[in-house]
Structure formats: C-alpha cells, structure tokens
C-alpha positions in Angstrom: -172.7 41.4 -53.2 -175.7 39.4 -51.7 -178.2 40.6 -49.2 -176.7 38.5 -46.5 -173.2 39.8 -47.1 -174.5 43.4 -46.9 -175.8 42.6 -43.5 -172.5 41.1 -42.5 -170.8 44.3 -43.9 -172.8 46.5 -41.5 -172.5 44.2 -38.5 -168.8 43.4 -39.0 -167.9 47.1 -38.8 -168.6 46.8 -35.0 -166.5 43.8 -34.5 -163.6 44.7 -32.2 -161.1 42.9 -34.4 -161.9 45.1 -37.4 -159.4 48.0 -37.7 -160.1 48.9 -41.3 -163.5 48.5 -43.0 -161.8 48.5 -46.3 -160.7 44.9 -45.4 -164.3 44.0 -44.8 -165.5 45.4 -48.1 -162.7 43.7 -49.9 -163.5 40.3 -48.3 -167.2 40.7 -49.0 -166.6 41.5 -52.7 -163.8 39.0 -53.2 -161.7 41.9 -54.6 -158.8 44.2 -53.5 -159.0 47.8 -52.4 -156.0 50.1 -52.3 -154.1 49.7 -49.1 -154.0 52.6 -46.7 -151.3 52.5 -44.0 -153.0 53.2 -40.6 -155.5 55.6 -42.3 -152.7 58.2 -42.8 -153.3 58.7 -46.5 -156.9 59.0 -47.8 -157.4 56.9 -50.9 -160.3 55.9 -52.9 -160.7 52.2 -53.7 -163.3 50.7 -55.9 -164.8 47.2 -56.3 -167.7 45.9 -58.4 -171.0 45.0 -56.6 -174.6 44.1 -57.2 -177.3 46.7 -56.6 -179.1 46.7 -53.3 -182.8 45.9 -53.9 -185.7 46.9 -51.7 -185.7 43.6 -49.9 -182.1 43.9 -48.9 -182.8 47.5 -47.7 -185.6 46.3 -45.5 -183.2 43.8 -43.9 -180.7 46.6 -43.4 -183.3 48.6 -41.5 -183.9 45.6 -39.2 -180.2 45.3 -38.7 -180.0 49.0 -37.8 -182.6 48.6 -35.0 -180.9 45.6 -33.4 -177.2 45.2 -34.1 -176.1 48.7 -35.3 -177.8 50.7 -32.6 -176.0 48.9 -29.8 -174.9 52.0 -28.0 -171.3 51.7 -29.0 -171.5 52.9 -32.6 -170.5 56.4 -33.8 -171.4 55.8 -37.4 -174.1 57.2 -39.6 -176.0 55.1 -42.3 -178.0 57.1 -44.8 -179.5 56.6 -48.3 -178.8 59.7 -50.4 -179.8 60.6 -53.9 -177.5 62.1 -56.6 -178.5 65.6 -55.5 -177.4 65.0 -51.9 -180.9 64.8 -50.5 -181.3 62.3 -47.7 -184.0 59.7 -48.7 -183.7 57.3 -45.8 -182.0 57.1 -42.4 -180.9 53.8 -41.1 -178.8 55.1 -38.2 -177.4 58.3 -36.7 -174.8 58.6 -33.9 -176.3 58.9 -30.5 -174.4 62.1 -29.8 -176.3 64.0 -32.6 -179.4 64.8 -30.6 -180.3 67.8 -32.7 -180.9 65.6 -35.8 -183.4 62.9 -35.0 -183.8 60.4 -37.8 -187.2 61.7 -38.8 -186.1 65.3 -39.2 -183.2 64.3 -41.5 -185.5 62.9 -44.1 -185.7 65.1 -47.1 -182.9 67.4 -46.0 -179.6 68.0 -47.7 -176.4 66.5 -46.6 -175.2 70.2 -46.2 -177.2 70.2 -43.0 -174.7 67.7 -41.6 -171.4 68.7 -43.2 -169.8 71.8 -44.6 -170.6 72.8 -48.2 -167.1 71.9 -49.4 -167.3 68.4 -47.8 -170.9 68.0 -49.0 -169.9 68.8 -52.5 -167.2 66.2 -52.4 -169.7 63.6 -51.1 -172.1 64.5 -53.9 -169.3 63.9 -56.4 -168.6 60.5 -55.0 -172.3 59.6 -54.9 -172.7 60.4 -58.6 -169.6 58.4 -59.4 -170.9 55.4 -57.3 -174.3 55.5 -59.1 -172.7 55.9 -62.5 -170.1 53.2 -62.1 -172.2 50.8 -60.0 -169.2 50.3 -57.8 -168.5 50.4 -54.1 -166.1 53.2 -53.0 -164.3 53.6 -49.8 -162.5 56.8 -48.8 -161.4 59.1 -46.0 -163.1 62.5 -45.7 -161.9 65.5 -43.7 -163.8 68.5 -42.5 -161.8 71.5 -43.6 -162.7 73.6 -40.6 -163.0 71.3 -37.6 -160.3 68.9 -38.9 -162.6 66.0 -38.2 -161.9 62.7 -40.1 -164.5 60.4 -41.4 -164.1 56.9 -42.8 -166.8 56.2 -45.4 -168.2 53.6 -47.7 -170.5 54.4 -50.7 -172.7 51.5 -52.0 -175.0 51.9 -55.1 -178.7 51.6 -54.2 -181.4 51.5 -56.9 -181.1 53.7 -60.0 -180.2 57.0 -58.5 -179.3 56.5 -54.9 -176.4 55.4 -52.8 -176.1 53.9 -49.3 -173.6 55.9 -47.3 -171.9 54.5 -44.2 -169.9 57.2 -42.4 -167.8 56.6 -39.2 -166.1 59.4 -37.2 -162.5 58.4 -36.7 -161.2 61.8 -35.5 -160.2 60.4 -32.1 -158.3 57.4 -33.7 -156.7 59.7 -36.2 -155.4 62.0 -33.5 -153.8 59.1 -31.7 -152.4 57.8 -35.0 -150.9 61.2 -35.8 -149.3 61.3 -32.3 -147.8 57.9 -32.8 -146.6 58.7 -36.3 -145.0 61.9 -35.0 -143.0 59.9 -32.6 -142.2 57.0 -35.0 -141.7 58.9 -38.3 -140.6 62.4 -37.7 -137.0 63.6 -37.1 -137.1 66.0 -34.1 -134.3 68.3 -35.2 -135.4 69.0 -38.8 -139.1 68.2 -38.5 -138.7 66.1 -41.7 -139.8 62.5 -41.8 -137.2 59.9 -41.1 -135.7 57.0 -43.0 -138.5 54.6 -42.1 -141.2 56.9 -43.5 -139.2 57.4 -46.7 -138.9 53.7 -47.2 -142.6 53.2 -46.6 -143.5 55.9 -49.1 -140.9 54.5 -51.6 -142.6 51.1 -51.5 -145.9 52.7 -52.4 -144.2 54.8 -55.1 -142.5 51.7 -56.6 -145.8 49.8 -56.7 -147.6 52.6 -58.5 -144.7 53.1 -60.9 -144.7 49.4 -61.7 -148.5 49.4 -62.4 -148.4 52.5 -64.5 -145.0 51.6 -66.2 -143.8 55.0 -64.9 -140.4 56.2 -63.8 -139.2 57.3 -60.4 -136.0 58.4 -58.7 -134.2 58.4 -55.4 -131.8 61.2 -54.5 -129.5 60.7 -51.5 -127.6 63.8 -50.3 -124.7 64.0 -47.9 -123.5 67.2 -46.4 -120.0 67.7 -45.1 -117.4 70.2 -44.3 -115.0 70.9 -41.5 -117.4 73.6 -40.3 -120.1 71.1 -39.4 -118.1 68.4 -37.6 -119.2 67.7 -34.1 -116.0 68.9 -32.5 -116.6 72.4 -33.8 -120.2 73.2 -33.0 -122.6 72.2 -30.3 -125.5 69.8 -30.8 -127.8 72.8 -30.8 -125.8 74.6 -33.5 -125.8 71.4 -35.6 -129.6 71.2 -35.2 -130.0 74.8 -36.4 -127.8 74.1 -39.4 -129.7 70.9 -40.3 -133.1 72.5 -39.8 -132.1 75.3 -42.2 -130.9 72.8 -44.8 -134.1 70.8 -44.4 -136.2 73.9 -45.0 -134.2 74.7 -48.2 -134.8 71.1 -49.5 -138.6 71.3 -49.0 -138.6 74.8 -50.5 -137.0 73.6 -53.7 -139.3 70.6 -54.1 -143.0 70.6 -55.2 -145.6 69.5 -52.7 -143.1 67.9 -50.4 -144.6 65.1 -48.1 -148.1 66.0 -49.1 -150.3 63.0 -48.3 -153.1 63.7 -50.8 -152.9 60.7 -53.1 -155.3 62.3 -55.6 -152.2 64.0 -57.1 -149.6 61.3 -56.4 -147.8 62.0 -59.7 -146.7 65.4 -58.5 -145.8 65.3 -54.9 -142.3 64.4 -53.6 -141.0 62.9 -50.4 -138.1 64.4 -48.4 -136.6 62.9 -45.3 -133.6 62.9 -43.0 -132.1 59.4 -43.5 -129.0 59.7 -41.3 -126.9 62.1 -39.2 -125.7 64.2 -42.2 -127.8 62.7 -44.9 -131.1 63.5 -46.6 -133.2 61.5 -49.0 -135.6 62.6 -51.7 -138.1 60.5 -53.7 -139.4 61.8 -57.0 -142.5 59.6 -57.8 -143.0 60.7 -61.4 -140.2 61.8 -63.7 -139.7 61.5 -67.5 -135.9 60.8 -67.5 -132.7 60.7 -65.5 -132.0 64.2 -66.7 -135.1 65.5 -64.8 -133.8 63.8 -61.6 -130.3 65.3 -62.2 -131.8 68.8 -62.6 -133.6 68.4 -59.3 -130.4 67.2 -57.6 -128.5 70.2 -59.0 -131.1 72.6 -57.7 -131.0 71.0 -54.2 -127.2 71.0 -54.1 -127.1 74.6 -55.1 -129.6 75.6 -52.4 -127.7 73.6 -49.7 -124.4 75.1 -50.7 -125.5 78.6 -49.8 -123.9 79.8 -46.5 -126.0 79.2 -43.3 -126.2 82.0 -40.8 -125.3 80.9 -37.3 -125.4 83.9 -35.1 -122.8 86.3 -36.4 -121.1 83.6 -38.4 -121.7 82.1 -41.8 -121.2 78.4 -42.2 -120.3 77.0 -45.6 -121.6 73.6 -46.4 -120.4 71.1 -49.1 -122.7 68.5 -50.6 -122.6 65.4 -52.7 -125.6 63.5 -54.1 -126.3 60.1 -55.6 -129.2 59.2 -57.9 -130.9 55.8 -58.5 -133.6 55.4 -61.1 -136.6 53.0 -61.2 -136.7 50.5 -62.8 -133.1 50.2 -64.1 -131.4 50.6 -60.7 -133.9 48.5 -58.7 -137.5 47.2 -58.9 -138.0 47.2 -55.1 -137.8 50.0 -52.6 -134.9 48.6 -50.6 -132.6 48.0 -53.7 -133.5 51.4 -55.1 -132.7 53.1 -51.9 -129.4 51.3 -51.3 -128.3 52.0 -54.9 -129.0 55.7 -54.3 -126.8 55.5 -51.2 -124.0 53.8 -53.1 -124.1 56.4 -55.8 -123.9 59.1 -53.2 -120.9 57.5 -51.6 -119.2 57.3 -55.0 -119.8 61.0 -55.3 -118.4 61.7 -51.8 -115.3 59.7 -52.6 -114.8 61.3 -56.0 -112.5 64.2 -56.8 -114.8 66.5 -58.7 -118.2 65.4 -59.7 -120.7 66.2 -56.9 -123.6 64.3 -58.4 -123.4 60.7 -59.6 -125.9 58.2 -61.0 -125.9 54.5 -60.0 -127.5 53.5 -63.3 -125.3 51.6 -65.7 -127.2 53.2 -68.6 -126.2 56.6 -67.3 -122.5 55.7 -66.8 -121.9 56.1 -70.5 -123.1 59.7 -70.3 -120.9 60.1 -67.2 -117.9 59.0 -69.2 -118.8 61.5 -71.9 -119.1 64.2 -69.4 -115.7 63.2 -68.0 -114.2 63.7 -71.4 -115.6 67.2 -71.6 -114.4 67.9 -68.1 -110.8 66.8 -69.1 -110.9 69.0 -72.2 -112.1 72.0 -70.2 -109.4 71.6 -67.6 -106.7 71.2 -70.3 -108.0 74.3 -72.1 -107.8 76.3 -68.9 -104.3 75.2 -68.2 -103.1 75.9 -71.7 -105.1 79.1 -72.0 -106.8 78.0 -75.1 -110.1 79.8 -74.6 -110.9 82.7 -76.9 -113.6 85.4 -77.0 -115.6 86.4 -80.0 -117.5 89.7 -80.1 -120.9 90.6 -81.5 -122.2 94.2 -81.8 -125.4 95.6 -80.5 -126.4 98.7 -82.4 -128.6 101.7 -81.7 -131.8 101.3 -83.8 -132.0 105.0 -84.5 -128.4 105.9 -85.5 -127.1 102.5 -86.5 -124.1 102.8 -84.3 -122.6 100.1 -82.2 -123.2 100.9 -78.5 -122.5 97.6 -76.8 -120.3 94.6 -77.7 -121.4 91.2 -76.5 -118.6 88.9 -75.4 -119.0 85.2 -76.6 -116.9 82.4 -75.2 -115.3 80.3 -78.0 -114.3 76.7 -77.2 -111.0 75.3 -78.4 -111.1 73.2 -81.6 -111.0 69.9 -79.7 -113.7 67.5 -78.5 -115.6 70.6 -77.2 -116.1 71.9 -80.7 -118.4 69.0 -81.4 -120.6 69.6 -78.3 -123.4 72.0 -77.8 -122.9 75.1 -75.7 -125.6 73.9 -73.3 -123.8 70.5 -72.8 -120.4 72.1 -72.2 -121.8 74.7 -69.8 -123.7 72.0 -67.9 -120.5 70.0 -67.3 -118.6 73.2 -66.4 -121.3 74.0 -63.8 -121.5 70.5 -62.4 -117.7 70.2 -62.0 -117.2 73.7 -60.6 -115.1 74.7 -63.6 -117.6 77.4 -64.5 -116.0 79.6 -61.9 -112.5 79.9 -63.3 -113.9 80.1 -66.8 -116.3 82.9 -65.8 -113.5 84.7 -64.0 -111.4 84.5 -67.2 -114.3 85.8 -69.4 -115.1 88.7 -67.1 -111.5 89.9 -66.9 -110.6 89.3 -70.5 -113.7 91.1 -71.9 -113.2 94.1 -69.5 -109.5 94.3 -70.5 -110.6 94.4 -74.1 -113.2 97.1 -73.5 -110.5 99.3 -71.9 -108.4 98.9 -75.1 -111.4 100.0 -77.2 -111.9 103.0 -74.9 -108.3 104.0 -75.3 -108.8 103.7 -79.1 -111.4 106.4 -78.9 -114.6 104.5 -78.3 -115.1 106.0 -74.8 -118.9 105.3 -74.6 -118.8 101.7 -75.7 -120.2 99.0 -73.3 -119.5 95.3 -72.9 -122.2 92.6 -72.4 -121.2 89.5 -70.5 -123.4 86.4 -70.1 -123.8 85.0 -66.6 -124.6 81.3 -66.1 -127.3 80.2 -63.6 -124.8 78.7 -61.2 -122.6 81.9 -61.3 -125.7 84.0 -60.7 -126.5 82.0 -57.5 -123.0 82.5 -56.1 -122.9 84.8 -53.1 -119.6 86.4 -54.1 -120.5 87.3 -57.7 -120.6 91.0 -57.0 -117.4 90.9 -55.0 -115.6 89.2 -57.9 -117.1 91.7 -60.4 -116.1 94.7 -58.4 -112.6 93.3 -57.8 -112.0 93.2 -61.6 -113.4 96.7 -62.2 -111.3 98.2 -59.4 -108.1 96.4 -60.6 -108.7 97.8 -64.1 -110.1 101.2 -63.0 -113.2 100.5 -65.1 -116.6 102.0 -64.2 -119.2 99.2 -63.6 -121.7 101.3 -65.6 -120.0 100.1 -68.8 -120.8 96.5 -68.0 -124.1 94.8 -68.8 -124.7 91.3 -67.3 -127.0 89.1 -69.3 -129.2 86.6 -67.4 -132.1 84.4 -68.6 -135.7 84.5 -67.5 -135.4 81.6 -65.1 -132.6 83.4 -63.2 -134.8 86.5 -62.9 -137.7 84.4 -61.7 -135.5 82.8 -59.0 -134.3 86.3 -57.9 -137.9 87.5 -57.8 -138.5 84.9 -55.2 -135.9 86.7 -53.1 -137.3 90.1 -53.7 -134.8 90.8 -56.5 -131.9 90.9 -54.0 -129.1 90.1 -56.4 -130.4 92.2 -59.3 -130.9 95.2 -57.0 -127.4 94.7 -55.5 -125.9 94.6 -59.0 -127.8 97.8 -59.9 -126.6 99.6 -56.7 -123.0 98.8 -57.7 -123.6 100.3 -61.1 -123.8 97.2 -63.3 -126.5 96.9 -65.9 -128.9 93.9 -66.0 -130.3 92.5 -69.2 -132.8 89.6 -69.6 -131.7 87.5 -72.5 -134.1 85.4 -74.7 -137.2 87.1 -73.3 -140.5 85.6 -74.2 -139.6 81.9 -74.0 -139.1 81.3 -70.3 -140.9 81.4 -67.0 -140.8 85.1 -66.2 -144.2 86.7 -66.0 -145.2 90.3 -66.6 -145.6 90.8 -62.9 -142.0 89.6 -62.3 -140.7 91.9 -65.0 -142.7 95.0 -63.9 -141.3 94.9 -60.4 -137.7 94.0 -61.4 -134.8 96.5 -61.6 -133.6 95.2 -65.0 -132.4 97.7 -67.6 -133.3 95.9 -70.8 -134.8 92.8 -72.3 -133.8 90.9 -75.4 -136.6 89.7 -77.7 -135.7 86.0 -78.4 -134.6 85.5 -82.0 -137.3 82.8 -82.6 -139.8 85.7 -82.7 -137.7 88.0 -84.9 -136.7 85.3 -87.4 -140.3 84.7 -88.5 -141.8 88.1 -87.8 -142.1 89.1 -91.5 -144.0 85.8 -92.4 -145.8 85.0 -89.2 -148.3 87.7 -88.0 -148.4 86.3 -84.5 -144.6 86.6 -84.1 -144.7 90.1 -85.5 -147.5 90.9 -83.0 -145.4 89.4 -80.2 -142.4 91.6 -81.0 -144.7 94.7 -81.0 -146.4 93.7 -77.8 -143.0 93.1 -76.0 -141.7 96.5 -77.2 -144.9 98.3 -76.2 -144.9 96.6 -72.7 -141.2 97.4 -72.1 -141.7 101.0 -73.2 -144.5 101.5 -70.6 -142.3 99.9 -67.9 -139.3 102.1 -68.8 -137.2 99.1 -69.9 -135.1 99.2 -73.1 -135.7 96.5 -75.8 -133.0 94.7 -77.8 -134.1 92.5 -80.7 -131.7 89.7 -81.5 -131.4 87.6 -84.6 -131.8 90.4 -87.1 -130.7 89.2 -90.5 -132.2 91.5 -93.1 -133.2 95.1 -93.8 -136.9 94.3 -93.7 -136.6 93.1 -90.1 -134.6 96.3 -89.2 -137.3 98.6 -90.6 -140.1 96.6 -88.9 -138.4 96.5 -85.5 -137.5 100.1 -85.7 -141.1 101.0 -86.4 -142.3 98.9 -83.4 -140.0 100.9 -81.1 -137.1 98.6 -80.4 -134.2 100.5 -79.0 -131.3 98.3 -80.0 -130.8 95.6 -82.7 -128.4 92.7 -82.8 -127.8 90.0 -85.5 -125.8 88.8 -88.4 -127.1 91.8 -90.5 -124.7 94.0 -88.5 -121.8 91.5 -88.3 -121.0 88.0 -87.3 -119.0 87.0 -84.2 -115.5 88.4 -84.7 -112.2 88.4 -83.0 -111.0 91.4 -80.9 -108.9 92.6 -83.8 -111.7 92.3 -86.4 -114.1 94.0 -84.0 -111.6 96.8 -83.5 -111.5 97.4 -87.3 -115.3 97.2 -87.4 -115.6 99.9 -84.7 -113.1 102.2 -86.5 -115.1 102.4 -89.7 -116.8 105.8 -89.7 -116.5 106.1 -85.9 -118.4 102.9 -85.2 -120.9 103.8 -87.9 -122.8 100.7 -89.0 -123.9 100.5 -92.6 -127.6 100.2 -93.3 -127.1 97.5 -95.9 -124.3 95.2 -97.1 
C-alpha cells in the first residue's frame, strides 16, 4: 500500500457512497476481504500491505487536520503500540470533549474502552504487527452495546494505526430492518430468506475447507393442528413452543459470532408448518440423522394448550453437502424434496435425499420388514442372564435380553436393529412384548419358590422419552398383579443426562411408582458425578470394558474401585458386569461391589434353562466351574 493510497483510504471513508470500509481497503490492496452482509456478522478479514513509514505518517497528520476533521466524522484515528499505549493521535471524534488529543498521548486504550474490549484490541494489534497485514473487524462494547467498525494497519516495527468508527446508530437501524425482513413474528425464529442467506455463506465456507454440511427440513402435521380446529392465536402458541424446542436441542442456534462458525447452527421457520435447520459442520450423514432424530423426538412431545394437550406428528428430510448440491438453493430444495418423500411415506419419518444414502435406506427397509414379520409371526424370544449377590453368590435379579429371529436380523448388530426399530416406531410394540413377557416369566419363577427374585428390563432411549411409559408399565403390573418393586429398568448415561435436564422428572416418577432405576454401562457416557449424585437411581453398572482389563491394567482397576467408593458414599448400589473369572470376582468383592454379572455365573439362557439354574441349591451360584 503506497503513501498516496493510505491518504485515499482515510479520505474515502468520508465519501457518502462508501457504505462499508472493507470495500475501500480491499480496493486499495487489490485483494479480497471476507464479505459481511450489512454489518450483521462481525468478521475479520486480512490483506497484505506495506509498512507505513514516517513520511506517510506525516501526510496522514496533514490529512487529519484538513479532510478528516471536517465536522462530519465520528471516527478516531490513533497509533497504538503492542501494549495498548497510545503513541500518536491523528483524530478524535468531536463529541469526546473529555479526551483532547494531547491528553490521550501516553495513556492506555483502556481509558477509552472497557478492559474486555481493550484486551481484544490489543490482541488484534499484536496480530497485525506480527503478520504485517491489515485487519478489518467489528467490535462491540459488552456493556453499552455500542458497535465500532475498525481497521488495523501495521506501522513501524511495534505499532499499528487504528481507525475506529462508531456505527452504533447505523447498527440499530439495520437491526430494526432485519427484524422486519428476517424474523418470523409468531415463532421469533428467522425466516426462509435468512436461512438461505446463511446457507450460502455456509456452503462457501464448506467448499473452501472441503467440509461437510447438512440441511434438515421438518414438517409438522396432525389433525389437531389444522386451521379449522384451532384459532390463529392457538396455532401461534403451538408453533412458538415447537420453535423453542428446536433451538433448545441445537447448539448455539443462530449465533452470529463467526469466530466459532464450525459449531453454531441455523434454525428458521421456512413455511406455515415447516422448519429448516442448517448444520454447518458435520462429519457424516449419520451425525445429521442423529440431530434430526433428536429434533423429531422433541417436537413429538405433547404441547400444552390451556387444559388440553396437543399431539404433533413430524416428518423430516435431509440433504447433504456436497453430494446433494453444491449451491444453497439446490441443497435447500433437495432437503424439501426429501421431507416431502418422508411425509408421503408410510413409516419412515426421516429420509435422506442423497443417492449414496439410499442404499443404507434400502438396508434399513430390509431390517424393518424382518422386524414386522417377526412381530406378526411371534418369532421374538427372550434370553436371561443372572445378576448375583457378591456376598452370598446367589442370583437376586435376572436380566431379560431380547433375542432376534435367525433371519437377516441375526447378521446385524443390536445397535443397528434397535436404531431401525426406533426410527420406524416398531420399538413400541417390541418393548411392550418384552415387558409383558419378562414379567410373566418372573411370576412363574415366583410361583416356583423364588419369591424375592427381580427382573431387569432394558429401556431404549426412544421408549424412555415417551410420555406414556409409566402408564404402560403400571398397566402390565396391574394386569399380572405384580409389584413394581420387583422390576428394575436399565437406562444408559445419556438418558439419565437428558432426564437431569428436566429435574429427573421421569426417574423420580418411576421411583414413586415403585420401579427400580439402574444406569447401565456407567463410566463411558456423558453422565457427570453431579448428575449422578442428585439423581434418584438405585444402582449403576460398571461397564465391562473396565472389568475385563482390571487385573492387567492398574488404571481400569482403580476406576472400578473409584466408582464403587463413590457409589457407596452416595448410597447407590454397584453392579459389575463382564465378570469372567474368579480373580475378577475376588477383586470386585474386595472393592465393595454389591452385585456381579457375567459369563462366570452363566451365559444367556432360555427361560427353561434359567429355571433349572435357579433351582440348583435354591438359586445358589457356585463359586467356580
């Protein structure tokens, strides 16, 4: 950048046709600075430049006395060193009477701005000096809310020229215009135009970084939410609640801070009964599918409308960048098409547009067909695995394990089959069958003389989120005249974490009805000590990955001991799973585990085999085999 062009830079900032100084800087340096739409998103652009020598600085001072101080400028031009000390003053706004130019010399920039804002400015100054590059950015005062547009130019070895312009008034007007142009009044979410604008920026960044992105389009629909049933006000209440749930389930929704653009998401209302979500940074389609599942689960929860509860159905479509479109419009339209396919489909409530995902969809359809056929032909079976008292070596609880038919399902992982069952809604009839069948079997064992025996039933994440879970459980226990206290419900850490966000509403309700709550695979999930300490759970299961290597790996052994000691202090029982030899039994018993489970005590067995097992010495379990 030449001396003359620096003068033009300062002078052109006052030109009435200049709306964005970044344009001026880019023109003067013959480079490109990241675009910022209407100053709504603060970004940092950088372009190379020559250093400003003393001669150029002298010309700048002359310019400041003639052109800059024309009475119409609200900008400040300073020379600041790397420590934030003002070394020269070219211009101060006329409304800052308390800081004449002479009195600012030698003072810190903290005299002008808050410490937090000053610290950010110091950081940019150091980066400017170190990189010998021009930076332009927007700054915001955290207390007053003032907005400042600024340019940092390297000057000498350890100083930078700072040009700061107060744009608070313009920003306020822009915000008002954006509120009218981009915000949906009913839900307070941005509208379709905003989402498309953001999607264009997201696609451009993903293209430059070779990243992946996703668009999720969601349609809600049910007879309860048709316009001929509820008033416009009622519909607005419903949509506002659904919008709040969507933003709650996402991370950093609609946050404009581009410094963390890989983490924030965009949510908008794109039509009367439709919402759109943009995920700017994902690893795979599976990640997008997981987010879509979470959003649909949240939306499906009943909405309270006065004294009524409104049930909402939902369908979602997903399009992925770059395979489903390399521009925002195509990507968005393909997301809408996938959503409409899901709406018109019979069972699958989430669909991908991507051709590469269609093969996986076909595979899931095969699993779905097998599951439906197994339900109709009653081909499911239960296996049983004992949980023994660590002190007396007696079976106290039997865990029920669902066994798939020997068809296509037998070649698939449990996680894959359960995921399809949850996605298609088949998990509900399957869970109902597991609960009733295992409870019926428990009654038979009680009648055979094992009156104190308990049954443990695994609950899936989707089932745990259903509002009628307790109603279905109590219905079974009443029909069978079985006390709920004989039933333990096993959940994972993530499910406990989600319930913790709701003040443990479901776990507490289960406990109040007499059911036991056990956290399975503890130590590998997201549940913190704080969540566990405040929860109403009865027991935790130490994940078998710690137990398996405890005899060889001191850290795993210490983990088992720490979990046992922690649970004991909290009054929570401990179950160690994956026990396979006597050395592990002795070690876990010494560490204070209350119950043990694993192949050392028996492999998954049929009901008849488990009955024989329980009858041996009154359910006495041998200490060795």
